[in-house]
DRENVEXLUM-763324 format. One record per atom (N, C-alpha, C, O): residue number from 1; atom name; x negated, y, z. Coordinates in Angstrom, 2 decimals. Example, Ala and Ser with C-alpha at 12.3 -4.5 7.8 and 13.67 -1.06 7.14 Angstrom:
2
1 | N | -13.19 | -5.69 | 7.80
1 | CA | -12.30 | -4.50 | 7.80
1 | C | -13.20 | -3.30 | 7.80
1 | O | -14.24 | -3.32 | 8.46
2 | N | -12.85 | -2.25 | 7.08
2 | CA | -13.67 | -1.06 | 7.14
2 | C | -12.90 | 0.03 | 7.87
2 | O | -13.41 | 1.14 | 8.04
***
This chain:
86
1 | N | -205.10 | 211.68 | 47.63
1 | CA | -205.99 | 212.52 | 46.87
1 | C | -207.43 | 212.06 | 47.12
1 | O | -207.81 | 211.77 | 48.25
2 | N | -208.19 | 212.00 | 46.08
2 | CA | -209.57 | 211.55 | 46.17
2 | C | -210.47 | 212.72 | 46.49
2 | O | -210.36 | 213.79 | 45.90
3 | N | -211.38 | 212.52 | 47.44
3 | CA | -212.29 | 213.60 | 47.82
3 | C | -213.39 | 213.75 | 46.79
3 | O | -213.65 | 212.85 | 45.99
4 | N | -214.03 | 214.90 | 46.82
4 | CA | -215.14 | 215.15 | 45.89
4 | C | -216.30 | 214.20 | 46.16
4 | O | -216.98 | 213.77 | 45.23
5 | N | -216.51 | 213.86 | 47.42
5 | CA | -217.56 | 212.90 | 47.77
5 | C | -217.29 | 211.53 | 47.16
5 | O | -218.21 | 210.87 | 46.67
6 | N | -216.02 | 211.10 | 47.21
6 | CA | -215.65 | 209.83 | 46.60
6 | C | -215.89 | 209.85 | 45.10
6 | O | -216.35 | 208.87 | 44.51
7 | N | -215.57 | 210.99 | 44.47
7 | CA | -215.78 | 211.11 | 43.02
7 | C | -217.27 | 211.07 | 42.68
7 | O | -217.66 | 210.48 | 41.67
8 | N | -218.09 | 211.69 | 43.51
8 | CA | -219.54 | 211.66 | 43.26
8 | C | -220.09 | 210.24 | 43.40
8 | O | -220.93 | 209.81 | 42.61
9 | N | -219.59 | 209.51 | 44.42
9 | CA | -220.03 | 208.11 | 44.58
9 | C | -219.58 | 207.26 | 43.40
9 | O | -220.33 | 206.42 | 42.91
10 | N | -218.34 | 207.48 | 42.95
10 | CA | -217.82 | 206.74 | 41.79
10 | C | -218.65 | 207.05 | 40.54
10 | O | -218.92 | 206.16 | 39.73
11 | N | -219.05 | 208.29 | 40.40
11 | CA | -219.87 | 208.70 | 39.27
11 | C | -221.24 | 208.00 | 39.32
11 | O | -221.76 | 207.59 | 38.28
12 | N | -221.81 | 207.87 | 40.50
12 | CA | -223.09 | 207.17 | 40.64
12 | C | -222.96 | 205.70 | 40.26
12 | O | -223.85 | 205.14 | 39.61
13 | N | -221.86 | 205.07 | 40.66
13 | CA | -221.62 | 203.67 | 40.30
13 | C | -221.47 | 203.54 | 38.79
13 | O | -222.01 | 202.61 | 38.18
14 | N | -220.73 | 204.47 | 38.18
14 | CA | -220.55 | 204.43 | 36.72
14 | C | -221.88 | 204.61 | 35.99
14 | O | -222.10 | 203.99 | 34.95
15 | N | -222.75 | 205.43 | 36.52
15 | CA | -224.07 | 205.61 | 35.88
15 | C | -224.86 | 204.30 | 35.89
15 | O | -225.49 | 203.94 | 34.90
16 | N | -224.80 | 203.60 | 37.04
16 | CA | -225.48 | 202.30 | 37.11
16 | C | -224.86 | 201.30 | 36.14
16 | O | -225.58 | 200.55 | 35.48
17 | N | -223.53 | 201.29 | 36.06
17 | CA | -222.86 | 200.38 | 35.13
17 | C | -223.20 | 200.73 | 33.68
17 | O | -223.36 | 199.84 | 32.85
18 | N | -223.31 | 202.02 | 33.39
18 | CA | -223.66 | 202.46 | 32.05
18 | C | -225.06 | 201.97 | 31.68
18 | O | -225.29 | 201.48 | 30.57
19 | N | -226.01 | 202.13 | 32.62
19 | CA | -227.38 | 201.66 | 32.37
19 | C | -227.41 | 200.15 | 32.11
19 | O | -228.11 | 199.69 | 31.20
20 | N | -226.66 | 199.41 | 32.90
20 | CA | -226.61 | 197.96 | 32.73
20 | C | -226.01 | 197.59 | 31.38
20 | O | -226.54 | 196.72 | 30.68
21 | N | -224.90 | 198.23 | 31.01
21 | CA | -224.25 | 197.93 | 29.74
21 | C | -225.14 | 198.31 | 28.56
21 | O | -225.21 | 197.58 | 27.57
22 | N | -225.82 | 199.43 | 28.67
22 | CA | -226.72 | 199.87 | 27.59
22 | C | -227.89 | 198.90 | 27.45
22 | O | -228.28 | 198.55 | 26.33
23 | N | -228.46 | 198.48 | 28.57
23 | CA | -229.59 | 197.55 | 28.53
23 | C | -229.17 | 196.20 | 27.95
23 | O | -229.97 | 195.52 | 27.29
24 | N | -227.92 | 195.81 | 28.19
24 | CA | -227.42 | 194.53 | 27.67
24 | C | -226.98 | 194.65 | 26.21
24 | O | -226.65 | 193.64 | 25.59
25 | N | -226.97 | 195.86 | 25.66
25 | CA | -226.56 | 196.05 | 24.27
25 | C | -225.06 | 196.12 | 24.07
25 | O | -224.59 | 196.07 | 22.93
26 | N | -224.31 | 196.23 | 25.15
26 | CA | -222.84 | 196.31 | 25.06
26 | C | -222.46 | 197.79 | 24.88
26 | O | -222.05 | 198.46 | 25.83
27 | N | -222.60 | 198.26 | 23.67
27 | CA | -222.40 | 199.69 | 23.40
27 | C | -220.93 | 200.12 | 23.51
27 | O | -220.66 | 201.26 | 23.86
28 | N | -220.01 | 199.22 | 23.23
28 | CA | -218.59 | 199.56 | 23.37
28 | C | -218.26 | 199.81 | 24.84
28 | O | -217.56 | 200.76 | 25.18
29 | N | -218.75 | 198.94 | 25.71
29 | CA | -218.52 | 199.11 | 27.16
29 | C | -219.23 | 200.37 | 27.66
29 | O | -218.67 | 201.11 | 28.48
30 | N | -220.43 | 200.62 | 27.18
30 | CA | -221.18 | 201.81 | 27.59
30 | C | -220.42 | 203.09 | 27.19
30 | O | -220.38 | 204.05 | 27.95
31 | N | -219.84 | 203.09 | 26.00
31 | CA | -219.07 | 204.25 | 25.55
31 | C | -217.83 | 204.46 | 26.42
31 | O | -217.48 | 205.60 | 26.74
32 | N | -217.18 | 203.37 | 26.80
32 | CA | -216.00 | 203.45 | 27.66
32 | C | -216.38 | 204.01 | 29.04
32 | O | -215.68 | 204.87 | 29.58
33 | N | -217.49 | 203.52 | 29.59
33 | CA | -217.96 | 204.00 | 30.89
33 | C | -218.33 | 205.48 | 30.79
33 | O | -218.03 | 206.26 | 31.70
34 | N | -218.99 | 205.85 | 29.71
34 | CA | -219.39 | 207.25 | 29.52
34 | C | -218.19 | 208.18 | 29.44
34 | O | -218.22 | 209.28 | 29.98
35 | N | -217.13 | 207.74 | 28.77
35 | CA | -215.92 | 208.56 | 28.66
35 | C | -215.29 | 208.76 | 30.05
35 | O | -214.84 | 209.86 | 30.39
36 | N | -215.26 | 207.70 | 30.84
36 | CA | -214.71 | 207.81 | 32.19
36 | C | -215.57 | 208.75 | 33.04
36 | O | -215.05 | 209.57 | 33.79
37 | N | -216.88 | 208.61 | 32.92
37 | CA | -217.80 | 209.46 | 33.69
37 | C | -217.65 | 210.92 | 33.30
37 | O | -217.72 | 211.81 | 34.15
38 | N | -217.43 | 211.19 | 32.02
38 | CA | -217.24 | 212.58 | 31.57
38 | C | -215.97 | 213.18 | 32.17
38 | O | -215.94 | 214.36 | 32.53
39 | N | -214.91 | 212.37 | 32.28
39 | CA | -213.67 | 212.86 | 32.88
39 | C | -213.88 | 213.20 | 34.35
39 | O | -213.40 | 214.22 | 34.83
40 | N | -214.59 | 212.33 | 35.06
40 | CA | -214.85 | 212.57 | 36.48
40 | C | -215.71 | 213.82 | 36.64
40 | O | -215.44 | 214.66 | 37.50
41 | N | -216.75 | 213.94 | 35.81
41 | CA | -217.64 | 215.11 | 35.90
41 | C | -216.88 | 216.39 | 35.59
41 | O | -217.12 | 217.42 | 36.21
42 | N | -215.96 | 216.34 | 34.63
42 | CA | -215.15 | 217.53 | 34.31
42 | C | -214.32 | 217.93 | 35.52
42 | O | -214.15 | 219.12 | 35.79
43 | N | -213.80 | 216.96 | 36.24
43 | CA | -213.04 | 217.26 | 37.46
43 | C | -213.91 | 217.87 | 38.53
43 | O | -213.48 | 218.77 | 39.25
44 | N | -215.15 | 217.38 | 38.65
44 | CA | -216.06 | 217.92 | 39.65
44 | C | -216.52 | 219.33 | 39.29
44 | O | -216.84 | 220.12 | 40.17
45 | N | -216.55 | 219.64 | 38.00
45 | CA | -216.98 | 220.96 | 37.56
45 | C | -215.92 | 222.03 | 37.84
45 | O | -216.23 | 223.22 | 37.82
46 | N | -214.69 | 221.62 | 38.08
46 | CA | -213.62 | 222.57 | 38.39
46 | C | -213.82 | 223.12 | 39.80
46 | O | -214.32 | 222.41 | 40.67
47 | N | -213.45 | 224.38 | 40.03
47 | CA | -213.57 | 224.91 | 41.39
47 | C | -212.65 | 224.16 | 42.34
47 | O | -211.58 | 223.70 | 41.96
48 | N | -213.09 | 224.04 | 43.57
48 | CA | -212.30 | 223.33 | 44.56
48 | C | -211.04 | 224.14 | 44.87
48 | O | -211.12 | 225.34 | 45.10
49 | N | -209.88 | 223.49 | 44.89
49 | CA | -208.64 | 224.23 | 45.14
49 | C | -208.59 | 224.76 | 46.57
49 | O | -209.21 | 224.20 | 47.48
50 | N | -207.86 | 225.83 | 46.74
50 | CA | -207.68 | 226.39 | 48.08
50 | C | -206.91 | 225.40 | 48.94
50 | O | -206.16 | 224.56 | 48.43
51 | N | -207.10 | 225.50 | 50.22
51 | CA | -206.38 | 224.60 | 51.12
51 | C | -204.88 | 224.84 | 50.98
51 | O | -204.43 | 225.97 | 50.84
52 | N | -204.13 | 223.76 | 51.03
52 | CA | -202.68 | 223.86 | 50.92
52 | C | -202.12 | 224.46 | 52.21
52 | O | -202.48 | 224.05 | 53.31
53 | N | -201.26 | 225.40 | 52.06
53 | CA | -200.65 | 226.04 | 53.22
53 | C | -199.62 | 225.08 | 53.83
53 | O | -199.00 | 224.28 | 53.14
54 | N | -199.46 | 225.19 | 55.13
54 | CA | -198.50 | 224.36 | 55.85
54 | C | -197.51 | 225.27 | 56.57
54 | O | -197.85 | 226.38 | 56.97
55 | N | -196.29 | 224.79 | 56.71
55 | CA | -195.28 | 225.52 | 57.45
55 | C | -195.28 | 224.97 | 58.88
55 | O | -195.01 | 223.79 | 59.09
56 | N | -195.59 | 225.82 | 59.83
56 | CA | -195.67 | 225.38 | 61.23
56 | C | -194.81 | 226.28 | 62.09
56 | O | -194.49 | 227.41 | 61.72
57 | N | -194.43 | 225.76 | 63.25
57 | CA | -193.68 | 226.57 | 64.21
57 | C | -194.53 | 226.78 | 65.45
57 | O | -195.11 | 225.83 | 65.99
58 | N | -194.60 | 228.02 | 65.90
58 | CA | -195.34 | 228.36 | 67.11
58 | C | -194.41 | 229.20 | 67.97
58 | O | -194.06 | 230.33 | 67.61
59 | N | -194.01 | 228.67 | 69.10
59 | CA | -193.11 | 229.36 | 70.02
59 | C | -191.85 | 229.83 | 69.31
59 | O | -191.39 | 230.96 | 69.53
60 | N | -191.29 | 228.98 | 68.48
60 | CA | -190.03 | 229.28 | 67.82
60 | C | -190.15 | 230.10 | 66.56
60 | O | -189.14 | 230.33 | 65.89
61 | N | -191.34 | 230.55 | 66.20
61 | CA | -191.54 | 231.33 | 64.98
61 | C | -192.10 | 230.42 | 63.90
61 | O | -193.03 | 229.65 | 64.15
62 | N | -191.53 | 230.51 | 62.70
62 | CA | -192.05 | 229.75 | 61.57
62 | C | -193.17 | 230.55 | 60.92
62 | O | -192.98 | 231.72 | 60.58
63 | N | -194.32 | 229.93 | 60.74
63 | CA | -195.47 | 230.59 | 60.15
63 | C | -196.01 | 229.75 | 59.00
63 | O | -195.95 | 228.52 | 59.05
64 | N | -196.53 | 230.39 | 57.99
64 | CA | -197.24 | 229.69 | 56.93
64 | C | -198.71 | 229.78 | 57.28
64 | O | -199.27 | 230.87 | 57.38
65 | N | -199.32 | 228.64 | 57.48
65 | CA | -200.69 | 228.61 | 57.94
65 | C | -201.56 | 227.81 | 56.98
65 | O | -201.22 | 226.69 | 56.63
66 | N | -202.69 | 228.39 | 56.56
66 | CA | -203.64 | 227.65 | 55.73
66 | C | -204.52 | 226.76 | 56.59
66 | O | -205.13 | 225.82 | 56.09
67 | N | -204.57 | 227.05 | 57.87
67 | CA | -205.30 | 226.19 | 58.80
67 | C | -204.29 | 225.60 | 59.75
67 | O | -203.53 | 226.34 | 60.38
68 | N | -204.25 | 224.28 | 59.89
68 | CA | -203.23 | 223.66 | 60.72
68 | C | -203.45 | 223.85 | 62.22
68 | O | -202.69 | 223.31 | 63.02
69 | N | -204.49 | 224.59 | 62.61
69 | CA | -204.79 | 224.75 | 64.02
69 | C | -204.21 | 226.06 | 64.55
69 | O | -204.40 | 227.13 | 63.97
70 | N | -203.50 | 225.96 | 65.66
70 | CA | -202.99 | 227.15 | 66.33
70 | C | -204.11 | 227.68 | 67.23
70 | O | -204.64 | 226.93 | 68.05
71 | N | -204.46 | 228.94 | 67.09
71 | CA | -205.61 | 229.48 | 67.81
71 | C | -205.31 | 229.74 | 69.29
71 | O | -206.24 | 229.95 | 70.08
72 | N | -204.08 | 229.73 | 69.66
72 | CA | -203.75 | 229.85 | 71.08
72 | C | -203.26 | 231.21 | 71.47
72 | O | -203.46 | 232.20 | 70.76
73 | N | -202.61 | 231.26 | 72.61
73 | CA | -202.13 | 232.49 | 73.22
73 | C | -202.09 | 232.26 | 74.72
73 | O | -202.35 | 231.15 | 75.18
74 | N | -201.75 | 233.27 | 75.47
74 | CA | -201.75 | 233.13 | 76.93
74 | C | -200.79 | 232.05 | 77.39
74 | O | -201.12 | 231.26 | 78.27
75 | N | -199.59 | 232.00 | 76.78
75 | CA | -198.63 | 230.98 | 77.18
75 | C | -199.16 | 229.58 | 76.92
75 | O | -198.98 | 228.68 | 77.73
76 | N | -199.82 | 229.39 | 75.77
76 | CA | -200.35 | 228.07 | 75.43
76 | C | -201.47 | 227.69 | 76.37
76 | O | -201.58 | 226.53 | 76.77
77 | N | -202.31 | 228.65 | 76.73
77 | CA | -203.41 | 228.33 | 77.64
77 | C | -202.88 | 227.97 | 79.03
77 | O | -203.48 | 227.16 | 79.74
78 | N | -201.76 | 228.58 | 79.40
78 | CA | -201.18 | 228.24 | 80.71
78 | C | -200.43 | 226.92 | 80.67
78 | O | -200.40 | 226.18 | 81.66
79 | N | -199.83 | 226.61 | 79.52
79 | CA | -199.03 | 225.38 | 79.44
79 | C | -199.31 | 224.66 | 78.12
79 | O | -198.45 | 224.63 | 77.24
80 | N | -200.51 | 224.07 | 77.98
80 | CA | -200.78 | 223.37 | 76.73
80 | C | -199.81 | 222.20 | 76.55
80 | O | -199.41 | 221.54 | 77.51
81 | N | -199.45 | 221.96 | 75.31
81 | CA | -198.53 | 220.87 | 75.01
81 | C | -197.09 | 221.22 | 75.30
81 | O | -196.25 | 220.33 | 75.42
82 | N | -196.79 | 222.51 | 75.42
82 | CA | -195.42 | 222.94 | 75.68
82 | C | -194.50 | 222.54 | 74.53
82 | O | -194.97 | 222.04 | 73.51
83 | N | -193.20 | 222.76 | 74.68
83 | CA | -192.24 | 222.28 | 73.68
83 | C | -192.43 | 222.89 | 72.28
83 | O | -192.17 | 222.21 | 71.29
84 | N | -192.88 | 224.14 | 72.19
84 | CA | -193.08 | 224.75 | 70.88
84 | C | -194.54 | 224.75 | 70.44
84 | O | -194.87 | 225.24 | 69.36
85 | N | -195.40 | 224.20 | 71.27
85 | CA | -196.83 | 224.20 | 70.94
85 | C | -197.09 | 223.18 | 69.83
85 | O | -196.69 | 222.03 | 69.96
86 | N | -197.76 | 223.58 | 68.76
86 | CA | -197.99 | 222.64 | 67.65
86 | C | -198.97 | 221.54 | 68.04
86 | O | -199.28 | 220.67 | 67.22
***
């Protein structure tokens, strides 16, 4: 999956390519670049999706967690890295 930062960088590169193509008079290439840039911008305009939930086990219990980090408990603090510790 491509990050939003990667898409923004790609969009900046496309803008530079569009300027170059337009200055060179290559209007067909400029139109193609513009269409690609519009698709990327439309994707960036969409709200960022919620984090994907993960199925994890903590001390033998299956939990659905949106954050992959186990916040800890007394048993974990006493024995980090135990057999059921994520």
